[in-house]
N, C-alpha and C positions, 0 to 999 in steps of 0.2 A: 371659155373654160374647157379644160381637157380632163378626161377621165383620170389621168395620172396626177392631176392637181389636188385630188381629194386626199384627205388623211383618213385615219382609221375611224374617225367619228362621222364621216360622210360629208364633211364640209371642206371648203377650200383651205389648204394649208397656208399658214402665215408666210412661209417662204415664197409660195406662189403668188401671194398678194403683192409682194415687192416686185416680182416679175411683171405682174399686170400693170403696176404703176409705171414701170419702165416702158412697157409697150405703149401705154397711153401717152406718156411724155414724148416718145419718138413720133407717134402718130400726129400729135399736136404741133411739135416744134422741129421735126426732122431728125434724121439719124446723124450721129457725129460725122464730121468730115472724114472721108476715106473709109467709111464703114462698108462700102460696096453694096449698098442697098438701093439699086435703081428702082424707079417706079413708086417710091414713097413720095406722096404728095402731101406734105404737112400743111396744116392750117396756117402756120406761121413759119417761114423758113428762117430758123435761128441758128440751130446747132451745126447745120451743114454749110452755113455761109460764113463761118468764122475764118480769119486769116490762117494761112499755113503756119504750123507750129503752135497753134492755140488749141487747148483741150477744154471741153465743157465737163467739169467734174462735179459730182454730188459731194457736198460737204457734210450733209446731215439728212437723215430721214426721221420723221415723226409719224407714228401710225397709231390710230385709236380704233380698236375693233368695237364697233357699236353693237353689232349682232353678227352671228355666224353667217357666212355666205355659203348657202347650200349649193351643192353641185347641181347644175342645170345643163341641159344639152344645147343651150344657146348662150351667146356671149353675155357677159356681165356688162352693165352700163357704167362707164367711167366719165364723170365730168371733170374737166381740167381748166384751171384758170391761174393767173399770176397774182401773187400776193404782194408782199413788200419788195420794192426795188430799191436797192441801196447803191452806194458808190461802186462797189466791185462785186456785188452778188445780188441774187434775187431768189424769191420763193415761188415754187409751183405747188398749188394745192389740188387735191383730188377728193372726189366723193364717189365711192363705189356703191352702186345700187343693185339690189337684187333685180334681175331682169324680168321676173314674173310678178313679184309683189310691189316693186318700186320702192321698197323700204331701204333706208340708209343702212349700209353694212360696215363700211370703212371710211373714216375721215383721215386724210394723211397730207403731209407736205414734204417737199424735198427742197433743201437749201442748196443752190448751185453757184458756182463761180467759174469764170474763165481763167485758165492758168497757162502761162508760157511754158511750153514743153521743155525748152532748153534750160531755163533757170528754175522752174518750179514755183515762180512767183505769181501771185494773183494779179490779174489785169483789171483795170477799171473798165466799166461798161462804156461803150462808145455812145455818142448821141444817137447814132443810127440804131443801135441795139435797143436803147431806151425807147425810141420811137416805135420800133416793131412790137415791143412789149406793152406799150401804153394802152392800146384798145382792149387788152385782156386782163387788165388790173381790176380786181374787185375788192 
């Protein structure tokens, strides 16, 4: 958490929560191909291993604020796992915990799909992509 992430009420602003989810997603599954972020060692190399011309796009976010996430001078804890895996899309789920109290603060999910950059059409998940996701499905 950064000092600038706070809003006037002293807790982390909802816009910054979405940024935290993005950072957790990249830490878990890698940066998008061509993002120029060397040194990122994701838990599962998924987004940076897609074929040229393929984009990993967020289709939908769902966020439930369980309680306010107070500003702390230490990082928040974000748990990340895969939810539903469909033919051409999948869900990433997040649980943001207060790093001091351990209490649930945010429950969220992102629905993602791989899209052909040239045509804008959604691509079906490959067997290899499904295999990479399988151990993280809860």
